[in-house]
C-alpha positions in Angstrom: 135.2 112.3 153.5 137.3 114.2 151.0 139.8 116.6 152.5 140.2 119.8 150.7 143.4 120.9 152.4 146.5 118.9 153.5 146.9 118.2 157.2 147.5 121.3 159.3 150.9 121.9 160.9 151.7 123.3 164.4 150.7 126.7 163.3 147.3 125.4 162.0 148.3 126.0 158.4 148.4 123.6 155.4 151.7 125.3 154.4 155.0 125.9 156.2 154.4 129.4 157.6 151.9 132.3 157.3 152.1 133.8 153.8 149.7 136.8 154.3 152.2 138.9 156.3 154.9 138.3 153.8 152.8 139.5 150.8 151.2 142.3 152.8 154.5 143.9 153.5 154.8 144.6 149.7 151.4 146.3 149.9 152.4 148.4 152.9 155.7 149.4 151.4 154.4 150.2 147.9 151.3 152.1 149.2 153.1 154.2 151.7 156.0 155.0 149.3 153.4 156.1 146.8 152.0 158.7 149.3 155.5 159.8 150.2 156.6 160.3 146.6 153.4 162.1 145.8 153.8 164.5 148.7 157.5 165.1 147.9 156.7 165.5 144.2 154.1 168.2 145.0 156.3 170.0 147.5 159.6 169.8 145.6 158.1 170.2 142.1 160.0 167.0 141.0 157.3 165.6 138.7 159.3 162.5 137.9 158.4 161.2 141.3 154.8 160.9 140.1 155.9 158.3 137.6 157.6 156.3 140.4 154.6 156.6 142.7 152.2 155.5 139.9 154.1 152.2 139.4 154.3 151.6 143.1 150.5 152.1 143.2 150.0 149.5 140.5 152.2 147.0 142.4 150.3 147.7 145.7 147.0 147.2 143.9 148.0 143.8 142.5 149.7 142.7 145.7 146.7 143.5 147.9 144.5 141.0 146.1 147.1 138.3 146.6 147.4 139.3 150.3 143.6 139.2 150.7 143.4 135.7 149.2 146.0 134.3 151.6 144.6 136.5 154.5 141.1 135.1 154.0 142.4 131.5 154.0 144.6 132.0 157.0 141.9 133.9 158.9 139.6 131.0 158.4 142.2 128.7 159.9 143.2 131.0 162.7 140.6 129.9 165.3 140.3 133.4 166.7 139.2 133.7 170.3 137.8 136.4 172.6 138.4 139.9 171.3 140.6 138.7 168.5 137.4 137.7 166.6 136.2 141.3 166.4 139.7 142.6 165.6 140.0 140.0 162.8 136.6 140.9 161.4 137.5 144.6 161.4 140.9 143.8 159.9 139.2 141.8 157.1 136.7 144.5 156.4 139.2 147.2 156.2 141.4 145.0 154.0 138.7 144.6 151.4 137.9 148.3 151.6 141.6 149.1 151.1 141.6 146.9 148.0 138.7 149.0 146.7 140.5 152.3 147.6 143.7 151.1 145.9 141.8 150.0 142.8 139.9 153.3 142.6 143.1 155.4 143.1 145.0 153.3 140.5 142.2 153.9 138.0 142.0 157.6 138.8 145.7 157.9 138.6 145.8 156.1 135.2 143.2 158.5 133.7 144.9 161.6 135.2 148.3 160.4 134.0 146.9 160.1 130.4 145.8 163.7 130.5 149.0 165.2 132.1 151.6 162.9 133.7 153.3 165.9 135.3 150.2 167.0 137.2 148.6 165.4 140.3 145.0 166.4 141.1 144.7 167.9 144.6 141.8 165.6 145.4 144.1 162.7 144.7 146.6 163.9 147.2 143.8 164.1 149.8 142.9 160.5 149.1 146.6 159.6 149.4 146.4 160.7 153.0 143.3 158.5 153.5 145.2 155.6 151.9 148.1 156.1 154.3 145.7 156.2 157.3 144.0 152.9 156.2 147.4 151.2 155.8 148.6 152.3 159.2 145.4 151.2 160.8 145.7 147.8 159.1 149.3 147.5 160.3 148.2 148.2 163.9 145.3 145.7 163.7 147.5 143.0 162.1 150.2 143.5 164.7 147.7 143.2 167.4 146.4 139.9 166.0 149.9 138.4 166.0 151.7 140.1 168.9 148.8 140.3 171.4 146.6 137.4 170.5 149.2 135.2 168.9 147.1 133.9 166.0 149.0 131.2 164.1 151.7 131.0 166.7 152.6 127.6 168.0 151.8 128.2 171.7 148.4 129.7 171.0 147.5 127.0 168.5 148.5 124.3 171.0 146.4 126.1 173.7 143.3 126.2 171.4 143.8 122.5 170.4 144.0 121.5 174.1 140.9 123.6 174.9 142.7 126.0 177.2 141.7 129.0 175.1 138.4 129.2 173.4 
């Protein structure tokens, strides 16, 4: 039988370590700083912060698709057990939804920026808050998958392989 992936290591991965959390930290940072700069820009009247937040939004939008690709592969290799299955499914669903929200916001921001780069639509600011909420929810769920359920950690992978955890 033809193997599509190289042999899996002690973390049940074909590569050295989990990549999804590394890439997703760029998404978290860029998305949240976008919201922070937008809010500060509106409150302080410093319109140049809108330019910075726009470019951060673009980076977050590109990075989330890279994070999702690695996240889907690594989720498929995670062997979730018990309640971690449901959490992983919710985390995946929100991740794809977040990609859609980021793409929508980036498109809207691009169009609004073409009309007036020094003006941020009020509705956009409301969706910024939704974006921050989704990102924070994802961080909570991702942390739970690693720190509570230990997905892709050596002891949990060993326990699953030995049939101790199922």
